[in-house]
TORKOL-4160 file (C-alpha; in steps of 0.2 Angstrom, whole numbers, padded with zeros to 4 digits, m for minus):
81
<pt num="1" X="0440" Y="0448" Z="0409"/>
<pt num="2" X="0452" Y="0460" Z="0416"/>
<pt num="3" X="0447" Y="0454" Z="0433"/>
<pt num="4" X="0457" Y="0439" Z="0430"/>
<pt num="5" X="0472" Y="0449" Z="0426"/>
<pt num="6" X="0471" Y="0458" Z="0443"/>
<pt num="7" X="0469" Y="0442" Z="0452"/>
<pt num="8" X="0485" Y="0435" Z="0445"/>
<pt num="9" X="0495" Y="0451" Z="0446"/>
<pt num="10" X="0492" Y="0453" Z="0465"/>
<pt num="11" X="0500" Y="0436" Z="0470"/>
<pt num="12" X="0513" Y="0437" Z="0456"/>
<pt num="13" X="0519" Y="0454" Z="0462"/>
<pt num="14" X="0521" Y="0448" Z="0480"/>
<pt num="15" X="0530" Y="0432" Z="0475"/>
<pt num="16" X="0542" Y="0443" Z="0464"/>
<pt num="17" X="0545" Y="0455" Z="0479"/>
<pt num="18" X="0549" Y="0440" Z="0490"/>
<pt num="19" X="0561" Y="0434" Z="0477"/>
<pt num="20" X="0570" Y="0451" Z="0476"/>
<pt num="21" X="0570" Y="0452" Z="0495"/>
<pt num="22" X="0579" Y="0436" Z="0497"/>
<pt num="23" X="0591" Y="0440" Z="0483"/>
<pt num="24" X="0595" Y="0457" Z="0489"/>
<pt num="25" X="0597" Y="0452" Z="0508"/>
<pt num="26" X="0608" Y="0438" Z="0503"/>
<pt num="27" X="0620" Y="0449" Z="0493"/>
<pt num="28" X="0621" Y="0462" Z="0507"/>
<pt num="29" X="0637" Y="0461" Z="0517"/>
<pt num="30" X="0637" Y="0453" Z="0534"/>
<pt num="31" X="0633" Y="0463" Z="0550"/>
<pt num="32" X="0624" Y="0480" Z="0550"/>
<pt num="33" X="0622" Y="0481" Z="0531"/>
<pt num="34" X="0613" Y="0464" Z="0530"/>
<pt num="35" X="0602" Y="0469" Z="0545"/>
<pt num="36" X="0597" Y="0486" Z="0537"/>
<pt num="37" X="0593" Y="0477" Z="0520"/>
<pt num="38" X="0582" Y="0464" Z="0529"/>
<pt num="39" X="0573" Y="0478" Z="0539"/>
<pt num="40" X="0570" Y="0488" Z="0523"/>
<pt num="41" X="0563" Y="0473" Z="0513"/>
<pt num="42" X="0553" Y="0468" Z="0528"/>
<pt num="43" X="0545" Y="0485" Z="0528"/>
<pt num="44" X="0542" Y="0484" Z="0509"/>
<pt num="45" X="0534" Y="0467" Z="0510"/>
<pt num="46" X="0523" Y="0473" Z="0525"/>
<pt num="47" X="0517" Y="0487" Z="0514"/>
<pt num="48" X="0514" Y="0478" Z="0498"/>
<pt num="49" X="0507" Y="0462" Z="0504"/>
<pt num="50" X="0490" Y="0470" Z="0508"/>
<pt num="51" X="0491" Y="0479" Z="0491"/>
<pt num="52" X="0492" Y="0462" Z="0483"/>
<pt num="53" X="0478" Y="0456" Z="0493"/>
<pt num="54" X="0468" Y="0471" Z="0488"/>
<pt num="55" X="0472" Y="0468" Z="0469"/>
<pt num="56" X="0465" Y="0450" Z="0471"/>
<pt num="57" X="0449" Y="0457" Z="0479"/>
<pt num="58" X="0447" Y="0470" Z="0466"/>
<pt num="59" X="0450" Y="0457" Z="0452"/>
<pt num="60" X="0437" Y="0446" Z="0460"/>
<pt num="61" X="0423" Y="0460" Z="0460"/>
<pt num="62" X="0428" Y="0465" Z="0443"/>
<pt num="63" X="0427" Y="0447" Z="0437"/>
<pt num="64" X="0409" Y="0446" Z="0444"/>
<pt num="65" X="0405" Y="0462" Z="0435"/>
<pt num="66" X="0402" Y="0473" Z="0450"/>
<pt num="67" X="0410" Y="0488" Z="0441"/>
<pt num="68" X="0400" Y="0487" Z="0425"/>
<pt num="69" X="0388" Y="0501" Z="0422"/>
<pt num="70" X="0371" Y="0493" Z="0418"/>
<pt num="71" X="0361" Y="0509" Z="0415"/>
<pt num="72" X="0367" Y="0524" Z="0404"/>
<pt num="73" X="0370" Y="0539" Z="0415"/>
<pt num="74" X="0371" Y="0530" Z="0431"/>
<pt num="75" X="0387" Y="0538" Z="0436"/>
<pt num="76" X="0381" Y="0555" Z="0432"/>
<pt num="77" X="0366" Y="0552" Z="0444"/>
<pt num="78" X="0376" Y="0547" Z="0458"/>
<pt num="79" X="0388" Y="0561" Z="0456"/>
<pt num="80" X="0374" Y="0574" Z="0456"/>
<pt num="81" X="0367" Y="0568" Z="0473"/>
């Protein structure tokens, strides 16, 4: 059930970042200040968009139950190897 939360959180965070980038870039003074602000937000978005995609992928697999432990002690066996 938490997988659905992760699948929603990823795109929601990216949309929120785009909204903030647009707002902060619009509030910056003309010239170099606006260019610097746009560059900073471009880098932030470049870094966080793949993280948002990763959250969606993680949520998909969590929703499918790929991270559920089906056998008791399964994790201990893998760590011991």
